[in-house]
C-alpha positions in Angstrom: 0.0 -0.3 0.2 2.7 2.4 1.1 4.7 1.5 -2.0 1.8 2.1 -4.3 0.8 5.4 -2.6 4.6 6.8 -3.4 4.3 5.6 -6.8 1.4 7.6 -7.5 2.7 10.8 -5.8 6.0 10.2 -8.2 3.6 10.2 -10.9 1.6 13.1 -10.1 5.2 15.0 -10.0 6.0 13.7 -12.8 2.8 15.0 -14.8 3.3 18.1 -12.8 6.6 18.8 -14.4 5.2 17.7 -17.9 2.6 20.3 -17.7 5.1 22.8 -16.8 7.4 22.0 -19.5 4.8 21.7 -22.5 3.0 25.1 -20.7 6.7 27.0 -20.9 6.9 25.4 -24.6 3.8 26.4 -25.6 4.7 30.1 -24.1 8.0 30.3 -26.2 6.2 29.3 -29.3 3.7 32.2 -28.9 6.4 34.6 -27.7 8.2 33.7 -30.9 5.1 34.1 -33.2 4.1 37.2 -31.4 7.7 38.6 -32.7 6.8 38.0 -36.0 3.3 38.1 -36.1 1.2 40.6 -38.5 0.2 44.1 -36.9 -3.5 44.0 -35.8 -5.7 45.2 -38.4 -6.6 48.9 -39.0 -9.3 50.2 -41.0 -7.1 53.4 -42.1 -9.2 56.0 -40.2 -6.4 57.2 -38.1 -4.8 58.4 -41.1 -1.1 59.3 -40.4 -2.1 60.2 -37.1 -1.9 56.6 -35.6 0.9 57.0 -32.9 2.0 53.5 -33.4 4.5 52.5 -30.1 7.9 53.6 -30.7 10.9 50.5 -30.7 11.9 50.6 -27.2 15.5 52.1 -27.8 13.7 55.4 -29.1 11.0 55.4 -26.6 13.6 55.4 -23.9 14.9 58.5 -25.7 11.5 60.5 -25.4 11.3 62.9 -22.3 8.7 61.3 -19.7 7.8 64.5 -17.7 4.4 66.1 -17.5 3.1 68.4 -20.2 3.1 71.8 -18.7 1.4 74.9 -20.5 2.7 78.3 -19.7 0.0 79.8 -22.2 -2.8 80.9 -21.0 -6.1 78.8 -21.5 -7.9 78.7 -24.8 -9.2 75.9 -26.8 -6.1 76.1 -29.4 -4.0 75.5 -26.5 -6.0 72.8 -24.9 -6.1 71.0 -28.9 -2.1 71.2 -28.3 -2.2 69.4 -25.1 -4.7 66.8 -26.3 -3.0 65.8 -29.2 0.5 65.9 -27.3 -1.1 63.3 -24.7 -3.0 61.2 -27.4 0.3 61.2 -29.1 2.6 60.2 -26.3 -0.1 57.8 -25.2 0.3 55.8 -28.4 4.0 56.4 -28.9 5.1 55.5 -25.4 2.1 53.2 -24.1 1.7 55.4 -21.2 -0.3 58.3 -20.2 1.5 61.9 -19.5 0.3 64.2 -16.8 -0.5 67.6 -17.6 0.0 71.0 -15.8 -0.9 74.6 -16.6 0.3 77.8 -15.1 -2.1 77.7 -11.8 -1.0 74.2 -11.4 2.6 75.2 -11.0 2.2 78.1 -8.6 2.3 80.8 -11.1 0.1 83.7 -11.6 -1.9 84.1 -14.9 -0.1 81.3 -16.5 3.2 82.7 -17.3 5.7 81.5 -14.5 7.9 78.8 -14.6 8.5 77.5 -10.8 7.3 73.9 -10.6 8.4 72.6 -13.7 10.4 69.4 -13.3 13.2 67.9 -15.4 12.1 66.0 -18.5 8.8 68.3 -18.8 7.1 69.1 -22.1 6.5 72.6 -22.0 4.2 74.7 -24.3 4.7 78.5 -24.3 4.5 81.5 -26.2 7.2 84.2 -26.6 5.0 86.2 -24.0 4.9 83.5 -21.7 8.5 83.2 -21.4 11.0 85.6 -19.5 12.4 88.1 -21.6 16.0 86.6 -21.1 15.1 83.2 -22.4 17.7 82.4 -25.4 15.0 81.1 -27.4 13.3 84.9 -27.5 15.7 86.1 -30.3 14.6 83.4 -32.8 10.7 83.2 -31.7 10.7 86.8 -33.5 11.5 85.7 -36.6 8.9 82.9 -37.0 5.7 85.0 -37.0 2.3 84.2 -36.5 2.0 80.6 -37.2 5.9 79.4 -36.8 7.0 77.3 -34.2 10.3 76.3 -32.6 11.0 72.5 -30.7 14.2 72.4 -28.6 15.7 70.5 -25.8 16.7 73.6 -23.6 16.9 74.6 -19.8 14.2 76.8 -18.2 15.0 77.9 -14.8 17.5 75.4 -13.9 15.3 72.6 -15.3 15.9 70.3 -18.6 12.7 70.5 -20.8 11.4 69.9 -24.2 10.3 73.1 -25.0 7.6 74.0 -27.8 7.7 77.5 -28.5 5.7 80.0 -30.5 4.4 83.5 -30.9 0.7 82.4 -31.0 -1.7 79.4 -29.6 -1.6 78.0 -33.2 2.3 78.0 -33.3 2.0 76.0 -30.2 -0.6 73.4 -31.8 1.7 73.3 -34.9 5.0 72.6 -33.0 3.2 69.9 -31.2 2.2 68.1 -34.2 5.8 68.8 -35.7 7.3 67.3 -32.6 5.1 64.3 -32.5 6.1 63.9 -36.4 10.0 64.0 -35.5 9.8 61.5 -32.7 7.8 58.8 -35.3 10.3 59.7 -38.1 13.7 60.0 -36.0 14.2 63.6 -36.6 16.5 65.0 -34.5 15.7 68.3 -32.2 15.7 71.3 -32.5 13.1 72.0 -35.2 12.4 75.6 -36.3 9.6 76.5 -39.1 7.6 79.0 -40.3 4.9 78.8 -43.6 6.4 80.0 -46.8 2.3 80.9 -47.6 -0.1 82.8 -45.4 -3.2 80.9 -46.9 -3.1 77.1 -47.3 -6.5 76.0 -48.5 -8.0 73.0 -49.2 -11.4 73.4 -51.9 -14.1 71.0 -51.4 -16.2 70.6 -54.4 -18.8 69.0 -52.1 -22.7 69.7 -53.2 -25.7 70.1 -50.9 -26.8 66.6 -51.5 -24.1 65.0 -50.1 -22.6 64.3 -53.8 -19.4 65.2 -54.4 -17.8 66.4 -57.7 -14.9 64.2 -58.5 -15.1 62.5 -55.3 -13.9 58.9 -55.2 -14.4 58.3 -51.2 -17.8 58.5 -50.6 -20.3 60.9 -49.7 -19.4 64.5 -48.3 -18.1 64.4 -44.7 -20.3 67.8 -44.4 -23.7 66.5 -43.3 -25.8 69.0 -44.2 -29.1 67.9 -43.6 -28.1 67.1 -40.1 -26.2 70.5 -39.3 -26.1 72.9 -37.4 -27.9 70.5 -34.4 -26.1 67.5 -34.8 -22.2 67.7 -35.1 -20.4 64.6 -36.3 -17.3 64.2 -34.2 -15.3 63.4 -37.6 -15.4 67.0 -38.3 -13.0 67.2 -35.3 -10.8 64.4 -36.4 -10.5 66.5 -39.7 -9.6 69.3 -38.5 -6.7 67.7 -36.3 -5.7 66.1 -39.5 -5.4 69.6 -41.5 -3.7 71.0 -38.4 -0.8 68.5 -38.1 -0.1 69.7 -41.9 -0.6 73.3 -41.5 -3.7 73.5 -43.5 -5.4 76.7 -42.5 -8.7 77.3 -44.5 -11.3 75.1 -46.1 -13.9 75.9 -48.9 -17.0 73.8 -48.0 -18.7 73.5 -51.1 -18.2 73.1 -54.9 -17.0 75.8 -57.3 -20.2 75.3 -59.2 -22.1 76.7 -56.5 -25.7 76.6 -55.8 -27.4 80.3 -54.5 -28.8 78.1 -51.7 -25.7 78.4 -50.1 -26.0 82.0 -49.1 -29.5 81.5 -47.5 -29.8 81.7 -43.9 -30.1 78.3 -42.9 -26.9 77.1 -45.1 -24.9 80.2 -43.5 -25.9 78.8 -39.9 -24.7 75.1 -41.0 -21.5 76.8 -42.5 -21.5 78.5 -39.0 -21.5 75.2 -36.9 -18.5 73.7 -39.2 -16.8 76.3 -38.5 -16.9 76.4 -34.8 -15.6 72.7 -35.0 -12.4 73.9 -36.7 -11.8 77.6 -35.0 -9.5 75.9 -32.3 -7.5 74.1 -34.9 -6.4 77.4 -36.7 -9.0 76.7 -39.8 -10.8 79.6 -41.7 -14.1 78.6 -43.3 -14.8 79.3 -46.7 -17.7 79.1 -49.5 -17.4 79.2 -53.1 -20.4 81.5 -54.4 -22.5 81.5 -57.6 -22.3 84.9 -59.7 -26.0 85.3 -60.1 -27.3 84.4 -56.6 -29.0 87.9 -55.7 -30.7 87.7 -59.4 -31.5 84.2 -59.0 -33.2 84.5 -55.5 -34.8 87.5 -57.4 -33.7 90.3 -55.2 -32.1 92.3 -57.3 -32.7 92.9 -61.1 -29.7 91.9 -62.5 -26.0 90.8 -61.6 -24.1 93.2 -63.2 -21.2 94.5 -61.3 -20.9 97.8 -61.6 -24.6 97.9 -60.5 -24.9 99.4 -57.3 -28.0 97.5 -56.3 -26.0 94.5 -56.6 -22.8 95.9 -54.9 -25.1 96.6 -52.1 -26.7 93.1 -51.8 -23.2 91.7 -51.4 -22.4 94.2 -48.4 -25.2 93.1 -46.9 -24.7 89.3 -47.5 -21.1 89.6 -46.1 -22.0 91.5 -43.1 -25.0 88.5 -42.4 -22.1 86.0 -42.8 -20.0 88.0 -40.8 -22.3 88.1 -38.1 -22.6 84.1 -38.0 -19.0 83.4 -38.5 -16.8 85.8 -37.2 -13.2 84.5 -38.9 -14.9 84.2 -42.1 -12.3 83.6 -44.6 -14.0 84.7 -47.9 -15.3 83.7 -51.0 -14.4 81.5 -53.8 -15.7 82.4 -57.2 -15.9 80.2 -60.7 -17.5 83.1 -63.1 -17.8 82.8 -67.1 -16.3 79.3 -67.2 -18.2 75.9 -68.4 -21.6 77.5 -68.2 -21.4 79.4 -65.1 -22.5 83.1 -65.0 -20.1 85.7 -64.4 -19.5 89.6 -65.2 -18.5 89.0 -68.6 -22.3 88.3 -69.3 -22.9 92.3 -68.4 -20.1 93.2 -70.5 -17.6 93.4 -68.0 -14.5 91.8 -66.9 -13.2 89.5 -64.2 -11.5 92.3 -62.1 -14.6 94.2 -62.3 -16.6 91.0 -60.6 -13.8 90.4 -57.9 -13.3 93.7 -57.2 -17.1 94.4 -56.2 -17.1 91.3 -54.0 -13.8 92.2 -52.4 -15.0 95.6 -51.2 -18.3 93.5 -49.8 -15.5 91.3 -47.6 -12.8 94.0 -47.1 -14.1 95.5 -43.7 -14.3 92.3 -42.2 -10.6 91.4 -43.5 -12.2 88.9 -45.8 -10.8 87.7 -49.5 -12.0 86.7 -53.2 -10.4 83.5 -54.6 -10.9 84.6 -58.0 -10.7 81.3 -60.4 -8.6 81.7 -64.0 -10.2 78.5 -65.1 -11.9 79.9 -67.8 -12.1 79.3 -71.6 -14.6 80.5 -74.1 -18.1 80.5 -72.0 -21.0 78.5 -73.3 -23.4 81.1 -72.5 -22.0 83.1 -75.5 -22.5 80.6 -78.6 -21.3 83.3 -81.4 -18.0 82.7 -78.8 -17.7 79.1 -79.2 -14.1 78.0 -80.3 -13.3 76.3 -83.5 -10.9 73.5 -83.9 -8.2 76.0 -85.0 -8.1 77.9 -81.4 -6.0 76.8 -78.2 -7.8 76.5 -75.1 -4.7 76.5 -73.4 -4.2 80.1 -74.2 -7.4 81.5 -73.0 -6.6 82.1 -69.3 -3.6 83.9 -70.0 -5.5 86.0 -72.5 -8.5 87.1 -70.0 -5.9 87.4 -67.2 -2.8 89.2 -68.4 -4.3 92.6 -69.2 -5.9 92.6 -65.9 -2.6 92.6 -63.6 -2.5 95.3 -61.3 -6.0 96.0 -61.4 -7.7 93.5 -59.0 -8.0 95.0 -55.2 -5.9 94.3 -52.7 -8.0 91.4 -51.1 -8.0 89.4 -54.2 -6.2 86.5 -55.2 -6.3 85.1 -58.6 -6.4 81.2 -58.3 -4.7 79.6 -61.1 -4.8 76.0 -61.9 -0.9 74.0 -61.9 -1.2 73.4 -65.7 -3.2 75.5 -68.6 -5.6 72.9 -69.2 -7.2 70.6 -66.6 -5.4 68.7 -64.0 -3.8 66.3 -66.5 -1.4 63.6 -65.2 1.3 65.6 -66.8 1.0 69.4 -67.7 3.7 72.2 -68.2 3.3 74.9 -65.7 0.3 77.5 -66.2 1.8 80.4 -68.3 0.4 83.0 -65.8 2.6 82.4 -63.0 5.1 84.6 -63.5 3.3 86.6 -65.5 1.4 89.0 -63.1 3.8 90.3 -60.7 1.4 92.9 -59.4 -1.3 90.6 -58.3 -1.5 87.7 -55.5 -1.8 84.2 -57.4 -3.1 81.0 -55.6 -1.7 77.7 -56.6 -4.6 75.4 -57.5 -3.7 71.8 -57.4 -6.3 68.7 -57.5 -5.7 66.2 -54.8 -8.4 64.2 -56.1 -7.5 61.9 -59.0 -9.8 62.7 -61.5 -7.6 61.8 -64.3 -5.0 59.7 -62.4 -7.1 56.7 -62.1 -9.8 58.0 -59.3 -8.9 55.8 -55.9 -8.2 52.7 -57.9 -4.9 53.8 -59.2 -1.9 54.4 -56.5 -0.4 57.7 -58.0 1.6 59.8 -55.5 1.0 63.2 -56.4 4.5 64.6 -54.3 6.2 64.5 -57.5 3.5 66.2 -59.7 3.4 69.0 -57.1 7.0 69.4 -56.5 7.4 69.3 -60.1 5.1 72.4 -60.6 6.6 74.6 -57.6 10.1 74.0 -58.4 9.5 74.8 -62.1 11.6 78.0 -63.1 9.5 80.7 -64.7 12.3 83.0 -65.5 10.2 85.9 -65.3 11.9 89.2 -65.7 14.7 87.3 -67.2 15.6 86.1 -63.8 15.5 82.9 -61.8 12.0 83.0 -60.1 10.4 79.5 -59.3 6.6 79.1 -58.9 7.0 78.7 -55.4 8.5 82.1 -55.2 6.2 83.9 -57.3 3.5 82.7 -55.1 5.6 84.4 -52.1 5.8 87.4 -53.5 9.1 87.2 -55.0 8.4 89.6 -57.9 6.6 92.5 -56.5 5.8 91.6 -53.0 2.4 90.3 -53.8 1.5 87.2 -51.4 -0.6 84.8 -52.5 -1.4 80.9 -51.1 -2.0 77.4 -52.3 -5.2 75.4 -52.8 -6.0 71.9 -53.2 -9.3 70.3 -54.6 -9.9 67.5 -51.8 -10.0 63.9 -52.3 -12.2 63.6 -48.9 -15.0 62.1 -48.1 -17.1 59.7 -45.7 -14.7 56.8 -46.4 -13.6 55.1 -43.6 -10.0 55.6 -45.1 -11.3 59.2 -45.8 -10.0 59.4 -49.5 -11.2 56.2 -50.9 -7.5 54.3 -50.3 -5.3 54.1 -48.2 -2.4 55.3 -50.5 -4.4 58.4 -51.5 -4.0 60.0 -48.0 -0.5 60.2 -48.8 -1.7 63.0 -51.3 -3.5 64.7 -49.0 -0.5 64.7 -47.0 2.0 65.5 -49.2 -0.3 68.6 -50.3 -0.1 70.1 -47.2 3.5 69.5 -46.1 4.7 71.2 -49.4 1.9 73.9 -49.1 3.8 74.7 -45.7 7.4 74.5 -47.1 7.6 74.0 -51.0 11.4 73.3 -50.6 10.5 69.7 -48.9 11.3 66.9 -50.8 8.6 64.5 -52.3 10.6 61.7 -51.5 11.2 62.8 -48.2 7.5 63.6 -47.6 6.6 60.0 -48.7 9.3 58.6 -46.5 7.7 60.5 -43.5 4.1 59.7 -44.4 4.8 55.8 -44.6 6.6 55.9 -41.2 3.7 57.2 -39.8 1.3 55.4 -41.8 2.5 52.0 -42.4 5.6 51.2 -40.2 8.9 52.6 -39.4 10.4 49.1 -40.3 13.0 50.0 -42.9 11.8 46.8 -44.9 8.4 48.2 -45.3 9.5 51.9 -46.0 12.3 50.7 -48.2 10.0 49.2 -50.0 7.0 51.5 -50.3 8.9 54.7 -51.0 10.3 53.9 -54.0 7.4 52.4 -55.0 5.5 55.7 -54.5 7.9 57.9 -56.1 7.8 55.9 -59.4 3.7 55.9 -59.9 2.9 59.0 -61.1 5.4 58.6 -63.7 3.9 54.9 -64.0 0.3 56.4 -64.6 1.6 59.2 -67.1 3.2 56.5 -69.4 0.3 54.4 -69.8 -2.0 56.8 -70.2 -1.0 59.9 -71.5 2.9 59.9 -72.4 5.3 62.5 -74.1 2.8 65.5 -73.4 0.0 63.7 -74.7 -3.1 64.9 -72.6 -7.0 65.0 -72.3 -7.7 61.7 -73.8 -10.3 60.4 -70.9 -13.5 59.2 -71.3 -16.5 61.7 -71.9 -17.6 63.2 -68.6 -16.4 60.5 -66.1 -13.0 61.1 -67.3 -12.6 57.2 -66.5 -10.6 55.2 -68.9 -9.1 55.8 -72.3 -10.9 57.7 -75.4 -8.7 59.1 -77.6 -11.3 58.7 -80.5 -14.0 60.9 -79.2 -14.6 63.4 -81.8 -18.5 64.3 -82.0 -18.8 66.5 -78.6 -20.5 69.9 -78.9 -17.4 71.7 -78.5 -14.0 71.1 -80.2 -12.1 71.6 -76.9 -14.1 69.0 -75.0 -13.2 66.4 -77.8 -9.9 64.3 -77.1 -9.0 64.6 -80.9 -8.7 68.2 -80.2 -5.8 67.5 -78.2 -3.8 65.1 -79.5 -4.4 65.9 -83.5 -3.3 62.4 -84.7 -3.4 62.2 -88.6 -1.3 60.1 -91.1 1.5 62.8 -90.9 1.9 62.9 -87.2 0.8 63.4 -83.7 1.0 66.4 -81.2 -0.5 69.6 -80.8 1.5 72.4 -82.2 1.9 75.6 -79.8 4.7 77.4 -81.5 4.9 80.1 -84.1 3.6 77.5 -86.5 0.2 76.9 -84.4 -1.3 78.4 -81.9 1.7 80.8 -80.6 0.6 79.8 -76.9 4.1 79.2 -76.1 4.6 83.3 -76.5 3.0 83.2 -73.2 5.9 81.7 -71.1 8.8 84.1 -70.7 11.4 84.6 -73.5 13.9 82.1 -72.0 11.4 79.4 -71.6 9.6 79.9 -74.7 13.0 79.3 -76.3 13.7 76.4 -74.5 9.9 74.7 -75.8 10.1 75.9 -79.3 12.5 73.6 -80.5 11.5 70.0 -80.7 15.4 68.9 -79.9 15.4 71.1 -76.6 11.8 70.0 -75.4 12.1 67.6 -72.5 10.5 64.4 -74.1 7.7 64.7 -71.5 6.3 67.6 -72.9 7.2 67.1 -76.3 3.8 66.5 -77.7 2.4 69.2 -75.5 3.9 71.8 -77.7 4.7 69.8 -81.2 2.8 68.8 -83.7 5.7 65.8 -85.3 5.7 63.2 -87.8 5.6 59.7 -86.3 9.4 59.2 -87.8 10.4 62.2 -86.1 14.1 60.6 -84.1 13.8 60.9 -80.3 16.9 61.1 -77.8 16.5 57.5 -77.5 17.4 56.5 -81.3 13.9 55.4 -81.3 11.2 57.1 -84.0 8.2 58.9 -82.1 6.1 56.1 -82.7 8.7 53.4 -81.2 9.4 55.7 -78.4 5.3 55.9 -78.0 4.6 52.3 -77.9 8.0 51.8 -75.7 6.8 54.2 -73.0 2.9 52.9 -73.1 4.4 49.6 -72.6 7.0 50.6 -69.9 3.9 52.1 -67.9 2.3 48.8 -68.0 5.3 47.2 -66.7 5.9 49.6 -64.1 2.1 48.9 -62.7 3.2 45.0 -62.6 6.2 45.5 -60.9 4.2 48.1 -58.3 2.2 45.0 -57.6 5.0 42.9 -57.3 6.4 45.0 -54.8 3.5 45.3 -52.9 3.3 41.5 -52.3 6.8 41.6 -50.8 6.1 43.8 -48.0 2.3 42.6 -47.7 3.3 40.3 -44.9 5.0 43.1 -42.5 1.8 45.0 -42.7 -1.9 44.3 -41.3 -3.7 42.1 -43.1 -6.7 44.2 -43.8 -5.4 47.5 -45.4 -2.4 44.9 -47.2 -5.3 43.2 -48.7 -7.1 46.4 -49.8 -4.1 47.6 -51.7 -3.4 44.3 -53.4 -6.8 44.6 -54.8 -6.3 48.1 -56.1 -3.1 47.1 -57.4 -4.1 43.9 -59.6 -7.2 46.6 -60.9 -4.5 49.3 -61.4 -2.3 46.9 -63.7 -5.5 45.6 -65.6 -6.5 49.1 -66.4 -3.1 50.1 -67.4 -3.2 47.2 -70.2 -6.5 48.4 -71.1 -5.3 52.2 -71.5 -2.1 50.8 -73.6 -4.3 48.4 -75.7 -6.6 50.7 -76.3 -4.5 54.0 -77.2 -2.1 51.5 -79.7 -5.1 50.0 -81.3 -6.4 53.4 -82.1 -3.4 55.6 -83.0 -2.1 52.4 -85.0 -5.1 53.0 -87.0 -4.6 56.3 -87.5 -1.1 55.9 -88.7 -1.0 53.0 -90.5 2.3 51.6 -89.0 3.3 48.2 -87.8 3.9 47.9 -84.0 7.7 47.4 -83.4 9.2 44.1 -83.7 8.5 41.9 -80.6 5.6 44.4 -79.4 2.8 42.3 -78.3 -0.5 43.6 -80.3 -3.5 45.0 -78.5 -5.9 42.2 -76.7 -9.1 43.5 -78.8 -9.7 45.3 -82.1 -10.1 49.1 -81.5 -14.3 48.6 -82.0 -14.0 46.5 -78.6 -12.7 49.6 -76.8 -14.8 51.9 -78.3 -17.9 50.0 -77.5 -17.3 49.9 -73.3 -19.6 52.5 -71.5 -19.4 53.2 -67.9 -22.8 55.0 -67.0 -22.3 54.7 -63.2 -18.8 55.9 -62.9 -18.1 57.6 -60.0 -17.3 61.5 -59.4 -19.7 63.0 -61.9 -21.3 65.1 -58.6 
């Protein structure tokens, strides 16, 4: 009996040890698996503000003290502190304490006693002692700039976020959090190059979005003003993190209802949410609003009754929105009414509105996207005119005739947000008028939210273009900043934002919002560096991810150009929806709505001649630029067919004929789309499964549609020129009639 009892105890002990052994083994296996586990699924909502935990080594270097605010309490200071708390909680996995002036034994929020080593201190210049070493540097940072550095404050080692204003403190807080994630060393000091950095929302009152590919408008006009979506605060946070300081809430193709009392109240509710984040609200207005509302007998800008109506309306808006930014106006363009309907010019119209806004410090942004108005059939263009020249022809003679609070808003190129355009000739040509650059962040012509096309290189290309205005070096960015005659403008981007959980319709389209904001703040930034910091914050700081994703992004826009509109071809998209290739379209009401008007492909050659032998639009550029582009041999190949009509046999720098080069570019674009897809598959196991799968689906679709673009265009052009494809070239998958028959009646974005 004793022996049996001993055996049972031994067996039990052995079982216990075995259990412990297998339990430990299982734990080790789990830990090992966890070390290589995929990140937790995300839906993209947090954008680049994910604040994912830092690696242990980097986290240990971050100050672990409390957040101390020496600035008096305000909604903006509270927003800065809240962002720091949110960011540090995510990055460090802990909550930071917070103190303020009163909490550290000071009077009026300006003292420094009680700050501990390691504190993160928010302070305006006026909150700091006059002998603080940073004071001289703060004086040069203006109203929006910031300084972040490790320093000693009253004998304590602190991280100081300093600025001249509350909004500078908010911008500095975001900049420091970005630096922690990207490994950027302190000190940081920055001030924006341009005072006005806006998003233009082409959002309609029924929540459809013209050229929007991310769901409904985020502005729920039906529920406002009584129900305010918390998403508006996240929208404000995202924009403030980039320094965007204005939002035009509604479509440039505006409705008169926008200026009714109910809508003004709704806009005021949005403005209340955006205000703490430094974002002013603007409205697009329809020129003929008082006439359509039957409150005036005309919309003539020189009619005193009309001017009085707009003054009264401006007063009404500012009573509801004291910091209202002003009006954006699309007039005498694409059928929109305007001052030309009354024999007046753009300056007459813009100045009348500007005088209504001037007492309130408001501005008018008057768009230069104009061509002969549809309301004047007698002025309809013919096939020999050049739409690219019309904005210059209408606005250049008005330089210096606009009131001081008018900014002329000019698209980056002279046609319409094409995958590649030369810079608009108005940049550098209107030194006495402030200009606003207008980019399109949404991808109307670059594959919607389906294709990956990082637009940082497009923005950079335009902003760095040397206009050679006055025979000296003046980049577009310098011209916007008043580099010619001190007339400072701004920069606007047509937003790609909607109610999609990703905000922009796809994860990678978020990068275009990000790149726009960063380059609006500092046009000297490198698009590749911006892509890197976006990737580190949005996907992962893992070098295996970053070193794959960033090159993929940087080649993406060029790939789209190659498989859609290589060598300077432009406007070859499907009618209305602008989806897919349609170089054959030739039957629309206006010649300049047809793709054949732009590529002019025929047996003798292809391209739009804009030199002296053609439309002479080249003469609108500064002489040095015009001379360079006038000769096909000195025209960059990427603009060749934009400026020249050349024979198919024209010899390219590569040694190929023009036809062979065109085919090679289309093939290269398709190959790049395939390479992007393959590159993503290599990195996909390192990112969360949900977002990784979504990107993979879109890249697969992009590869298919790149092939479609290539095949349809080559089938068409080969039918025109009658030339064989170069040896070894794969023919299009279908005859031309197949591609011409494709229809897309429900394509998104038509608003």
